[in-house]
C-alpha positions in Angstrom: -72.4 -1.2 15.0 -73.5 1.7 17.2 -77.0 0.2 17.2 -75.7 -3.2 18.0 -73.5 -1.9 20.9 -76.6 0.0 22.1 -78.1 -3.3 23.0 -75.5 -3.7 25.7 -76.8 -0.7 27.6 -80.4 -1.9 27.3 -79.6 -5.3 28.7 -76.7 -4.4 31.0 -78.2 -6.5 33.7 -77.9 -9.5 31.4 -74.1 -9.2 31.4 -74.2 -9.8 35.2 -76.4 -12.8 34.6 -74.2 -14.2 31.9 -71.0 -13.9 34.0 -72.7 -16.2 36.5 -74.0 -18.6 33.9 -70.7 -18.8 32.1 -69.0 -20.1 35.2 -70.5 -23.4 34.4 -73.4 -23.4 36.9 -76.6 -25.1 35.7 -79.6 -26.7 37.3 -78.5 -30.1 36.2 -74.8 -30.0 37.3 -72.4 -28.2 39.6 -69.4 -29.3 37.5 -67.4 -27.1 35.2 -68.7 -26.8 31.7 -65.7 -28.5 30.0 -66.3 -31.8 31.7 -67.9 -34.6 29.7 -71.7 -34.7 30.1 -72.0 -31.4 32.1 -74.9 -29.1 31.2 -74.7 -25.3 30.9 -78.0 -23.4 31.1 -78.1 -20.0 29.4 -80.6 -17.2 29.1 -80.8 -16.0 25.5 -80.8 -12.3 26.4 -77.7 -12.8 28.5 -76.1 -14.7 25.7 -76.7 -11.8 23.4 -75.1 -9.5 25.9 -72.1 -11.8 25.9 -71.9 -11.6 22.1 -71.9 -7.8 22.3 -69.2 -7.8 24.9 -67.1 -10.2 22.9 -67.4 -7.9 19.8 -65.6 -5.2 21.7 -62.4 -7.3 21.5 -60.4 -8.1 18.4 -61.6 -11.1 16.4 -59.1 -13.7 15.3 -58.1 -13.3 11.6 -59.1 -16.9 10.9 -62.8 -16.2 11.6 -62.8 -12.6 10.3 -65.4 -11.6 7.7 -68.6 -12.6 9.6 -71.0 -9.6 9.4 -72.2 -9.4 13.0 -74.4 -6.4 12.3 -76.4 -8.8 10.2 -76.6 -11.3 13.0 -78.0 -8.6 15.2 -80.9 -7.8 12.8 -81.8 -11.4 12.4 -80.7 -13.9 15.0 -79.9 -11.3 17.6 -83.6 -10.1 17.5 -84.6 -13.7 18.0 -82.5 -14.0 21.2 -84.2 -10.9 22.7 -87.7 -12.3 22.1 -87.1 -16.0 22.5 -89.6 -18.4 24.0 -87.2 -20.7 25.7 -83.9 -20.7 27.7 -81.4 -23.2 26.4 -79.2 -26.0 27.7 -75.9 -26.9 26.1 -73.8 -30.0 26.5 -71.0 -31.8 24.8 -71.9 -35.1 23.3 -69.4 -38.0 22.8 -70.6 -40.7 20.5 -69.4 -43.8 18.6 -69.0 -43.6 14.9 -66.7 -44.8 12.1 -63.7 -42.9 10.7 -63.1 -42.5 7.0 -60.5 -45.2 7.3 -63.1 -47.7 8.5 -62.0 -47.9 12.1 -64.3 -47.2 15.1 -63.9 -43.7 16.5 -65.2 -41.7 19.4 -66.4 -38.4 18.1 -67.8 -35.3 19.8 -70.3 -32.6 19.1 -72.6 -30.0 20.8 -76.3 -30.4 21.6 -78.4 -27.4 22.4 -81.9 -28.0 23.9 -84.7 -25.6 24.7 -86.0 -25.4 28.2 -89.4 -24.2 29.5 -89.6 -24.4 33.2 -91.1 -27.6 34.5 -92.7 -28.6 31.1 -91.1 -30.7 28.4 -92.0 -29.2 25.0 -92.1 -31.5 22.0 -89.7 -30.0 19.5 -88.0 -30.9 16.1 -84.4 -31.9 15.8 -82.2 -29.7 13.6 -78.9 -31.3 12.5 -76.7 -28.2 11.9 -73.5 -28.9 10.0 -70.7 -26.3 10.4 -68.5 -24.9 7.7 -64.8 -25.4 6.8 -62.7 -25.3 9.9 -59.1 -26.7 10.2 -58.6 -25.4 13.8 -59.7 -27.6 16.6 -60.2 -24.7 19.0 -63.1 -23.5 16.9 -65.0 -26.8 17.0 -68.6 -26.4 18.1 -68.1 -28.4 21.3 -65.2 -26.2 22.3 -67.5 -23.3 22.9 -68.2 -24.8 26.3 -64.6 -24.2 27.2 -64.4 -20.7 25.7 -67.8 -19.1 26.5 -66.4 -15.6 27.1 -65.5 -15.4 23.4 -68.8 -16.4 21.7 -67.9 -14.5 18.5 -65.3 -17.2 17.9 -68.2 -19.5 17.3 -70.6 -17.8 14.9 -72.4 -20.9 13.8 -72.9 -22.0 17.4 -74.5 -18.6 18.1 -76.9 -19.2 15.1 -77.7 -22.6 16.5 -78.3 -21.2 20.0 -80.7 -18.6 18.6 -82.6 -21.3 16.7 -82.8 -23.5 19.7 -84.3 -20.7 21.8 -87.3 -20.7 19.4 -88.0 -24.4 20.2 -85.6 -26.7 18.3 -83.2 -29.4 19.6 -80.0 -28.4 17.6 -77.1 -30.8 17.2 -73.7 -30.0 15.7 -71.1 -32.6 15.2 -67.5 -31.5 15.4 -66.5 -33.9 12.5 -63.8 -36.4 12.6 -60.4 -34.7 13.3 -62.0 -31.9 15.3 -63.3 -31.6 18.9 -62.1 -34.6 20.9 -61.1 -36.5 17.8 -57.5 -36.2 16.6 -56.0 -37.1 13.3 -56.9 -35.9 9.8 -60.3 -34.6 8.8 -62.2 -36.3 6.0 -62.8 -32.9 4.5 -65.4 -33.0 1.7 -65.5 -36.8 1.8 -69.3 -37.1 1.6 -69.8 -40.7 2.7 -67.8 -40.6 6.0 -69.1 -37.2 7.0 -72.7 -38.3 6.3 -72.3 -41.4 8.4 -70.9 -39.3 11.3 -73.9 -36.9 11.1 -76.3 -39.9 11.3 -74.5 -41.3 14.3 -74.6 -37.8 16.0 -78.3 -37.8 15.3 -78.8 -41.2 17.0 -76.8 -40.0 20.0 -78.8 -36.8 20.2 -82.1 -38.7 19.9 -81.1 -40.9 22.8 -80.2 -38.0 25.0 -83.5 -36.2 24.2 -85.4 -39.4 25.1 -83.8 -39.5 28.5 -85.6 -38.6 31.7 -83.4 -35.5 32.4 -83.9 -33.9 29.0 -85.7 -30.6 29.1 -87.7 -31.5 25.9 -89.0 -34.4 23.9 -88.8 -35.0 20.1 -91.8 -34.5 18.0 -90.4 -36.7 15.2 -89.7 -33.9 12.8 -86.1 -33.9 11.4 -84.4 -30.9 9.7 -80.9 -30.4 8.4 -79.1 -27.2 7.6 -75.5 -26.1 7.0 -73.4 -23.4 5.2 -70.3 -23.8 3.0 -68.7 -27.2 3.9 -71.7 -27.5 6.2 -74.0 -27.2 3.1 -72.1 -29.9 1.4 -72.3 -32.2 4.5 -76.0 -31.4 4.8 -76.6 -32.5 1.2 -74.5 -35.7 1.7 -76.3 -36.5 5.0 -79.7 -36.0 3.5 -78.7 -38.4 0.7 -77.5 -40.9 3.3 -80.7 -40.7 5.4 -83.0 -41.0 2.4 -81.1 -43.9 0.8 -80.0 -46.0 3.8 -81.9 -45.0 6.9 -85.5 -44.3 5.7 -86.9 -46.9 8.0 -85.3 -45.2 11.0 -85.6 -41.5 10.1 -87.7 -39.3 7.9 -86.3 -36.0 6.8 -88.9 -33.3 7.0 -86.8 -30.7 5.1 -83.2 -29.9 4.3 -81.3 -26.6 3.6 -77.9 -27.3 2.1 -76.6 -23.7 1.8 -73.7 -22.4 -0.4 -72.0 -25.8 -0.5 -69.2 -27.1 -2.8 -71.5 -29.7 -4.2 -69.8 -30.1 -7.6 -66.2 -31.0 -6.6 -65.3 -32.6 -9.9 -66.6 -29.7 -12.0 -67.0 -26.2 -10.6 -64.6 -26.7 -7.6 -62.0 -28.4 -9.8 -62.2 -25.3 -12.0 -61.5 -23.2 -8.9 -58.5 -25.4 -8.1 -57.2 -25.0 -11.7 -57.9 -21.2 -11.9 -55.1 -18.8 -12.6 -56.6 -16.2 -10.3 -55.6 -15.4 -6.7 -57.6 -16.6 -3.8 -58.4 -15.0 -0.4 -58.5 -18.5 1.2 -56.0 -20.7 -0.7 -55.8 -23.2 2.2 -58.9 -25.0 1.0 -56.9 -26.7 -1.8 -54.3 -28.5 0.4 -57.1 -29.2 2.8 -58.8 -31.3 0.1 -55.6 -33.0 -0.8 -54.6 -33.8 2.8 -58.1 -35.2 3.4 -58.1 -37.5 0.3 -54.6 -38.7 1.1 -56.0 -39.9 4.4 -59.2 -41.4 3.0 -57.7 -43.1 -0.1 -54.1 -43.9 1.0 -55.0 -47.6 1.0 -55.9 -47.4 -2.7 -53.5 -44.9 -4.2 -50.5 -42.6 -3.5 -51.9 -40.1 -5.9 -52.7 -37.6 -3.0 -49.5 -38.1 -1.1 -47.8 -34.7 -0.5 -44.7 -35.5 -2.7 -47.1 -36.2 -5.6 -49.3 -33.2 -5.1 -47.2 -30.4 -3.7 -44.0 -28.8 -4.7 -41.0 -29.6 -2.5 -41.1 -26.2 -0.8 -44.6 -27.0 0.5 -44.9 -30.8 0.6 -43.2 -31.1 4.0 -44.4 -27.9 5.7 -48.1 -27.4 4.7 -49.7 -30.9 5.2 -48.6 -31.2 8.9 -50.6 -27.9 9.6 -53.8 -29.9 9.1 -53.4 -31.5 12.5 -56.1 -29.4 14.1 -53.6 -27.0 15.8 -53.3 -24.4 13.1 -55.9 -21.8 12.1 -56.7 -21.3 8.4 -54.7 -18.0 8.1 -51.5 -19.7 9.3 -51.9 -22.4 6.7 -52.5 -19.8 3.9 -49.4 -18.0 5.1 -47.4 -21.2 4.9 -48.5 -21.4 1.2 -47.0 -17.9 0.6 -50.0 -15.6 1.3 -49.5 -12.5 3.5 -52.0 -10.5 5.4 -49.8 -7.6 6.3 -49.2 -6.4 3.8 -51.8 -8.2 1.8 -50.3 -10.6 -0.8 -52.6 -13.1 -2.4 -51.4 -16.2 -4.2 -52.7 -18.5 -6.9 -53.5 -21.8 -4.9 -52.4 -24.1 -7.8 -48.9 -22.5 -7.7 -48.1 -24.8 -4.8 -48.9 -28.0 -6.8 -46.7 -30.2 -9.0 -47.1 -30.2 -12.7 -47.8 -33.9 -12.6 -50.8 -33.4 -10.3 -52.0 -30.4 -12.2 -52.1 -32.6 -15.2 -54.3 -35.1 -13.2 -56.7 -32.3 -12.3 -56.9 -31.0 -15.9 -57.7 -34.5 -17.3 -61.4 -35.1 -16.8 -60.8 -38.9 -17.1 -58.0 -39.1 -14.6 -58.0 -41.0 -11.3 -57.9 -37.8 -9.3 -61.1 -36.5 -11.0 -62.7 -39.9 -10.5 -62.2 -39.5 -6.7 -63.6 -36.0 -6.8 -66.6 -37.2 -8.8 -67.3 -39.9 -6.2 -67.7 -37.1 -3.7 -70.0 -34.8 -5.6 -72.9 -34.5 -3.2 -75.7 -34.4 -5.8 -74.7 -37.6 -7.6 -76.2 -41.0 -7.0 -79.7 -40.1 -5.8 -82.9 -38.3 -6.6 -84.3 -36.3 -3.7 -87.7 -37.2 -2.4 -87.7 -34.8 0.5 -88.0 -31.0 0.4 -84.6 -29.3 -0.3 -83.8 -25.6 -0.6 -80.4 -24.4 -1.7 -79.6 -20.7 -1.2 -76.4 -19.3 -2.7 -75.0 -15.8 -3.3 -74.6 -15.2 -7.0 -71.2 -13.5 -6.4 -69.7 -16.0 -4.0 -66.0 -16.1 -5.0 -64.9 -19.0 -2.7 -67.7 -21.4 -3.4 -69.2 -20.3 -6.7 -73.0 -20.2 -7.2 -72.6 -22.7 -10.1 -72.2 -25.5 -7.5 -75.8 -25.1 -6.5 -76.9 -24.6 -10.0 -75.3 -27.8 -11.2 -76.9 -29.7 -8.3 -80.3 -28.2 -9.0 -80.1 -28.9 -12.7 -79.2 -32.5 -12.0 -82.1 -33.0 -9.6 -84.5 -31.4 -12.0 -83.4 -33.6 -14.9 -83.9 -36.6 -12.6 -87.5 -35.6 -11.9 -87.1 -34.1 -8.5 -87.9 -30.5 -9.4 -91.0 -30.5 -7.3 -88.9 -31.2 -4.2 -85.9 -29.0 -4.8 -85.6 -25.2 -5.1 -82.7 -22.9 -5.6 -82.6 -19.3 -4.4 -80.2 -16.8 -6.0 -79.1 -14.6 -3.1 -78.2 -11.0 -4.2 -78.0 -9.2 -0.9 -75.6 -6.3 -1.2 -72.3 -6.9 0.6 -71.1 -3.8 2.4 -67.9 -2.1 1.2 -65.0 -3.1 3.4 -61.5 -1.8 3.9 -60.4 -5.3 4.6 -58.6 -6.6 1.5 -59.4 -10.2 2.3 -63.1 -9.7 3.1 -65.2 -12.2 1.1 -68.8 -12.3 -0.2 -68.8 -16.0 0.9 -68.5 -15.1 4.6 -70.3 -11.8 4.5 -73.4 -13.4 3.1 -73.4 -16.3 5.7 -75.7 -14.9 8.3 -78.4 -13.7 5.9 -78.3 -17.0 4.0 -78.5 -19.0 7.2 -81.5 -17.0 8.3 -83.1 -17.5 4.9 -82.6 -21.2 5.1 -84.0 -21.5 8.6 -87.0 -19.3 7.8 -87.8 -21.8 5.0 -87.4 -24.7 7.4 -89.9 -23.0 9.7 -92.6 -23.3 7.1 -92.6 -27.1 7.7 -92.5 -26.9 11.5 -95.5 -28.3 13.4 
């Protein structure tokens, strides 16, 4: 951390620059950054100074665990040696909700700038990880730029954009400007929404005011839920949009790809969890998505009375993950972990335990590796000791693809990077390994770049 803070002294003038840039001033607009369509132009060195400054303040518990020292040695170095400055803008686009109704969704588009020239660059669709709290949606960074460490994946995206990528991040339905439930780990709807964000981004890049053009290369990458969505979106693009888009390469990293197998085992485990909120998140999502077909996922059917009326309403976008876990009985001070399934009814636990049940059928429908054989390059990277999203998720997907004859397209990397010893009792390997694995995935994508 001392070396990381030392960067502040070496680029102290950048802090002055960033304070001006973060006021919302950009060459394309004099409006404030939180208005629709406004553009914020940032210098990467100044952005790194802002990250350093933000790290001097306490981080919210709900995004704790990101190893920012690892960001400094990888993506931070990129920001200090970047080729391009970057432009950021919120994107509003039309898509379809998981309930089949038209929705206006939002996202963040980051474009590289190079003076008066318009470089031809690839598009990278970057899918963010599990996030129940609307304030941490990617597009909300434009309203909270003085706290960049609240948006770790946006900072990764910004670093990558500064090397010459157009990076697009959808907020997902239920986040950003969209209200209502999220279709959490519902592969079909999330994939469609990524494709619609891709179309909107392509249109903006093709416009006369865009600082870059598209070179027709298309990459996808994401971590955790973002890895799951990346896999589902790659499947959607290959199966249903091949005439419109060709995927150059895809990096679905550390995703819960095997919901009906490995992740169902996590749901049924008798062990405590440092992030129990993921379980009601899935149930709340599927109650939204499948309510027209079944009442199986309705709160009275899934959760004990003590939780059925209090926990589901917290998935309205206004509660961070730690507050949801606390509502399930977890405590952070002092630390008291819970077994997630202890909040479920015996009836629903029986459904989860029965591999032929309707509940498991719905989970199986959403396994991201089912229903296709990849014909585009895919690399999965997953830490072998990931306790929240076990490595076996990627192993099952890799084995399935290999059996289907796609082994020449798909690779699996067993990440073993040592996680530093922490005094934080709720620190996880899953979050601690995020920056290195994202860097690994991006470096692999780079080998395909023109």
